[in-house]
C-alpha angles and dihedrals in degrees: 000000000000091000093049092049090050091051091052092053096044096087093052093048090048092050091049092050090050092052091050090050093050091047092053090050101045100035128216093328090074100030093092096048110110118218128291088048113234122213108297112268121241108232116228092215122020113237121226106268143160122245110283131209118262113290120246119260110290143095115337120209111256093222121031115235117250112259138163118275112283143154115313113265118264118272114280097029112123112250114220111245118242115260110262115258111255117233106240116246108254115251116249114258115268116264116263117271114267116256116266115272117264117262112284117264118258113279092243139065142190143201135185136206136189131191124186123178143175128204129207103211139110104246090208096046106033093188092064125078098205108118135054121220140158104275109256093162095072136045090278138131086039138129127201127201115193128190134177136170145176124232097179135344088277105035128059141146143221128205118179127175137184136193123202120199095204103036117096102191105081108055146014124274114275095199144323136258127204114252117168088340091300123117109240118189121238115211133225098185132183126187132189102228099175132012107168136170109202133202122186121189091169137324089278096053125040135150125208123184136179127046108345147139113297110232106243131110126007096256093057089065091048104044123190094298097059103041137075107240117075093220119064110237124253099038109116123195091240088067097258119135114206101188141108121287108278140126127251115326090007094293135120141167111272149088131277131197110199144149150178119237141170095036092317092301094113121054128177133184133182133165153132123257140182088053091150093070113184097012117132092255099037122121089210124068121239094265095035129110125246116250130232127224133181142169139190124192134177126198111216093186123029122347138268111204125185139048096270120057147193133232092210137026096193091237096307092113137024107225137178113179134166125191142180128195141173144191133204134184125177111233087359095142098037140332089282104030129070123217124230140171133191121199136183130178142171135196130193122183122172129177109208108199111247092000107067143249122301121199130187127177129179129185132185131189132189116190126196092198108100092205092069131051107289095221135019139169142172135196126198131191128184142167130206121200114240095231137028112280106188115020113317097336137096124214121240118185116191139183127191133182123197123186138173132197128214090045106025118224130164130202122180127189128188116182142172118203129194104210112195096163125018111256091341105068131027141134116211130196112194134184115197129190124185135190115192104150121270090011123078121183138188128181142162118211133191118191139169126205124197128178140171109209 
């Protein structure tokens, strides 16, 4: 029985001895393989190990596991071949070259503006609003044609013209109409507003010469087309004009040195005007002296680049600007008395999101000429709705008060504008009341402004 039992156990003992022998030969990597041995696993990450003796005959891994540098394998052990180098994927071809830019635009530009207005007022009794007429008391029934061009990077030009249906000072009569059996001329007038030769060394230093805007108060750089009130300030119904010394439409013959600095926050102007003394269109008599005018402004919030300006941005910019200006003319008041003027102004415009745009402008003048009011000021407030109200237009109510001292006059405007395109399209209804003792005036105006810019 003992012999038979031993014979039955002999195969198991032999198998165990074989496993122990294989384990001692292959090391820990094969110690866990149960019999019969499956194909050798491919480790995902090679463990740290010491060089092992050659493996017994059997399957050899196709790719050797990655392991830290060690001693070279014993002779006769297959060495894994290096992975073949992959041929890099060719780069896509470069995109085609963009088409050449279109031909550059002409080195000149143009814009046009038209204003037409009506006034409800008796021209013989200015206190009564009983008759309707074309508005000759404002800058109405007028067209402007504006042109500018560049010759080089440093030299350019401006030529602006206007025609006024009701003014009779700029051209000859084109015909007559019968009025109470008397021939009355009708006018087709044309005026050269600006005729400027320009030189620009840099933004900070530029020279303009010819017929151009005289640097003075803020509104002179805006003009009627780029401001909120329909009526230009300083024109009183009694015929008095309380404004800086300039020619028609705020221009005169002269030369200006000016510039923008500090990211267009600081602007300065200075020049001499009335240089055509004694000419038919001069503001200075033949033996008179030219006058000097200058201005400095600083924008605390935003910036206002350029020679010309605007007295509203319709909410496109938030601006806070202050400015001071002055004029001087030797013997300007009389043969023994000089003329001088000091001006100061401020503008604040703020667009409050979802609420609207608020604008406030104040202006002060002090004149040394005793034949005019010694002091004058005006203040203007307006509001622009954030969104269109009726159709495409926004509403813009405005109030303005103008006063003078020595003598004391008062002029009050209240207006409501329908702005259907900034600068280019608006309809304005204005009520104006004036007190210039002993004269009292009332009027209602309706005007439309159209521009292509």
